[in-house]
C-alpha positions, 0 to 999 in steps of 0.5 A: 439490431439497428439499435445495437449497430448504432451503439456499436458505431457510436462506441467506435467513433468515441474510441477513435476520438479518444485515440486522436487525443493520445499524444505521440508520447502516450501512444509510445508508452502504451505500446511499450507496456503492451510489448512487455505484457507477457514478461510482466505477467510472468514477473507478477505471477512469480511474486504472487507465488513467492508471497513473502511477508514484511522484510522477508521479500528476498525473492520478490525484491530480486525478481523486480531488481533483476528485471529493472537491470535487464531493462537498462536501469542502474539498481542500488540494492539494500538501501536504507538498511533494508536488504529488500529495499532498492532504487532503480534509476535511469537518466540524469538531470531534472525533472526527477520523477519517481514511482513506488512499488510494493511487493510484500504479502500478508500472512495466513491467506494463501489461495489458489487462483480460483473463485472458491476458497482453497489455499495454495500452501496451507498456512502460508502467506498470500497477496491479499492486497495485490502487491504482486501487481503493485510492484510489477505495474509501477516498474513496468511504467518506469520501463515504458517511460525509459524506452520513450525517453531513449527513443525521443531523447528526453532529458530527466530522471525516472526512478523506481522505488522498491519499497518493502514491508508496507503491511507491517513495519512500513519500510518507506519511513526508513527510506524517507529518513535516508533522504531517498526522495530529497532530489525527486520533484514528483512521486507517483503511486497506485494501489490495487482496488475494486474501482478505477479512479484518480485517488484524491482522498487521504488515509489514516495516520497510524502508530504501532507500539507494543506493551510488555508486562513483567510480573512474578511467576507462582503456582496458580493454586498452591501459592498464588499470593506469591505471584504478580500476574502479567496477564492480569495487567494485560486484561486490565489494560485491554479493559481500559482501552475498551472503556476509553472507546466511548470517549474518543472521536468517531475518526479514531480507531484503536486495535490490539493483538494479544501476542503473549498472555501466559503459557499454561493455566497452572502458573501465574504468568510473569510475562505478557505482551500486546501489540497496539495500534492507534489511528486517526484521519489526522496525525494531530488527532492521533497523537493525544490518543496515543499518549493517553493509551500509553498512560493507561498501560502504566495504570494497568501495571500499577493495579497489577503490581507489575513492571511494564515497558512500552516500545515504539514499532513505527508510525505513519502519516496520513496521505497529503493529497495533490489534486493538481496531480489527480486531475492530470491522472484523471485525464489519462484514465479517461483517455485509456477508457474502462477495462473490458472483461470477458464473460469468463472473467465476469463469471469468476468475479460473480463466483467470488462475490457469491462465496463472500456473501456479496451481490453478484454484480461482477467487475466494476469496469467504469472510471470514477469521476474525480471526487471532492477531497473529504476532510475525514476519509475512512479506510486504511493507512499506508506509508505512502503518507510519509512519502507524500509529506516529503515530495509532491505525490500523485495517487491512483487506484485501479480495479483488480478485484470484484466490487465489494470484495473483502480486502486482505482476504483470499478473494483478492489473492485469487484475483491477483493470480489470474487475468482480472489482476493482470488486466488491472496491472497493465492498465495501471502501468499505462496510466502511471506512464502516461502521467509521467510523460505529462510531467516530463513534457510539461515543466509548468505542470511539475511546478503546479503540482509542487506548488500545491504540495508546498501550500498543503504542507504549510509549516508542518515539519515532518518527523518520522515516527520510528525508533532510533537505529536500524529497521527491525529486520528479523535477523537483527532482532 
């Protein structure tokens, strides 16, 4: 009992010491997020329930944009040729600090907010990457900073960037092409995760393209010699890709999805289509693989005696890391301290882990130390990378799902619709807002973050990896 009391006393003293380090600005921002808590949960849960996929996020985008307007932001909707993209702005002058918000879902993983697998709407989409939390937390941070700026008479501009279609078409690329970060000094972003950390790791560059093969239909039994099979070309192509895997570097990833391999068994298919994705930790390593895989499509077409067409969908850069910004974010995470969970939340987490075959250890509530930046990280890709090559960018990851939870799965959807996700969302809003306050109050920090960005970018000339013309909005295809 004495040991427990001593630990409690030490913890209380530690928390008091932590609170003493909180500046007036940061206390104001934390209080503002807390004051909006119930509204923010309603916003997030509404987007979670809507669960709209890339470029279809009409309801989700409108919920966020309307909420920004109600809280004193000027909102420009439908930017960069995308009906669901928008920019919400408050203030004027320098510095200009922006924060990213995503809100698209993933197809086919609808799930109830419970720790056993059961779709909310069978076959529908679900927020398996937590973007309902992402967009809401980022907007919450902008609103909290706006209220602090108003209260204290702080000059400068805060922007919330409503960015659609991160999971498929990568909407930020078109927003970058439109110049929407040209006047921004520093950008901030976060992402739901299974641990909390100032993220100073890069991601994988990526390119998406589709290959179509065009042959000649014929009866598969009566006169197959009159046919030229587009399906044969597709099979030859995937065989070539799979043999090629032995001869690429370990950092490279190649994925494909056959979208059309023919319709019926008794017809020689005259059409086939495949969606191919190439990744590497560096764009400079990805591009030669991309070029080779395109050549292989021509080879497959020659072997099957069919025609072919390659169409670029889009591509993204790896994230350009900013450790100066990461250090500022790390300081704020340590000020906030770890997220605390109830026994019920830990039990929910362990049931999720049990259902997905993971060790039942519950939530990871600690704050990771700032790691060394890896030259070749693993993981996924994000169009935040393209933003980071155009403006200094600070990244954050916050716990919103149990340790080792499979991402892009029903398990993450379940957590995003209940208190585990809500707690991570509110925490992220506070950490982002506190770091924005550092930038507004400390011009030297802004200069240092920007100087590191310039040094890391070097002489690279950013060129978006997208086809000419407007974004591939479904109605305009």
